[in-house]
C-alpha positions as CSV (number, residue, x, y, z in Angstrom):
1,M,-4.8,23.6,-11.7
2,K,-7.4,21.7,-13.6
3,G,-6.3,19.9,-16.7
4,T,-2.8,19.1,-15.4
5,K,-3.5,15.5,-14.7
6,N,-0.8,12.9,-15.5
7,G,0.1,9.4,-14.6
8,W,2.6,10.4,-11.9
9,T,-0.1,12.3,-10.0
10,L,-2.3,9.3,-10.0
11,F,0.5,7.0,-9.0
12,L,1.5,9.3,-6.0
13,L,-2.1,9.6,-4.9
14,I,-2.6,5.8,-5.0
15,L,0.6,5.3,-3.1
16,A,-0.5,7.8,-0.5
17,G,-3.9,6.1,-0.3
18,V,-2.3,2.7,0.3
19,V,0.1,4.0,2.9
20,L,-2.6,6.0,4.8
21,G,-5.1,3.1,4.5
22,G,-2.5,0.6,5.9
23,F,-1.7,3.0,8.7
24,I,-5.4,3.4,9.6
25,G,-6.0,-0.3,9.3
26,T,-3.1,-0.9,11.7
27,L,-4.5,1.6,14.2
28,A,-8.0,0.1,13.9
29,A,-6.8,-3.4,14.6
30,G,-7.2,-3.0,18.4
31,V,-10.6,-1.3,18.2
32,S,-13.5,-3.8,18.5
33,G,-15.8,-2.1,16.1
34,L,-13.2,-1.2,13.5
35,D,-11.0,-4.3,13.5
36,W,-12.5,-5.3,10.1
37,L,-10.5,-2.5,8.5
38,N,-7.3,-4.5,9.1
39,Y,-8.7,-7.7,7.5
40,G,-6.6,-8.6,4.5
41,Q,-4.3,-11.0,2.7
42,S,-0.5,-11.0,2.4
43,F,1.4,-12.4,-0.5
44,G,4.9,-12.4,-1.8
45,L,8.2,-14.1,-0.9
46,E,8.2,-15.5,2.6
47,N,11.9,-16.3,2.5
48,P,14.0,-13.7,0.7
49,I,16.3,-14.7,-2.1
50,V,20.0,-14.2,-1.3
51,L,22.6,-13.8,-4.0
52,S,26.2,-14.0,-2.8
53,L,28.7,-12.4,-5.2
54,G,31.7,-12.8,-3.0
55,L,32.4,-9.1,-2.5
56,M,28.8,-8.3,-1.9
57,V,25.5,-10.0,-0.9
58,L,22.2,-9.0,-2.4
59,T,19.0,-9.9,-0.7
60,F,15.7,-9.8,-2.7
61,G,12.3,-10.0,-1.0
62,L,8.8,-8.5,-1.4
63,T,5.7,-8.9,0.7
64,I,2.5,-7.0,0.0
65,K,-0.4,-6.9,2.4
66,I,-3.7,-5.8,1.0
67,T,-6.3,-4.7,3.6
68,I,-9.8,-3.3,3.5
69,A,-8.5,0.1,4.7
70,G,-5.9,0.0,1.9
71,I,-8.6,-0.6,-0.7
72,I,-10.7,2.2,0.7
73,G,-7.5,4.4,0.5
74,I,-7.0,3.5,-3.2
75,I,-10.7,4.3,-4.0
76,L,-10.4,7.6,-2.2
77,A,-7.2,8.4,-4.1
78,I,-8.9,7.8,-7.4
79,F,-11.9,10.0,-6.4
80,I,-9.5,12.8,-5.4
81,Y,-7.6,12.4,-8.7
82,R,-10.8,12.7,-10.7
83,W,-11.9,15.7,-8.6
84,I,-8.7,17.7,-9.1
């Protein structure tokens, strides 16, 4: 399967790395030696934007939390991508 790399594969691997890294960081938050994995910064919209159109109401909001475990997951995803 070597040679079939494309942008979607990299995107999906990075997305999986972020999700798994965030999950591991959340699990490690209560462990005394591993709590540094959950250290990070959140940014985005604190209050969502609400657009009322009469018949329907649209709510827009986005918050992203970058943690050390998420960054490690992204790096591992890139290494896996280069390896396959």
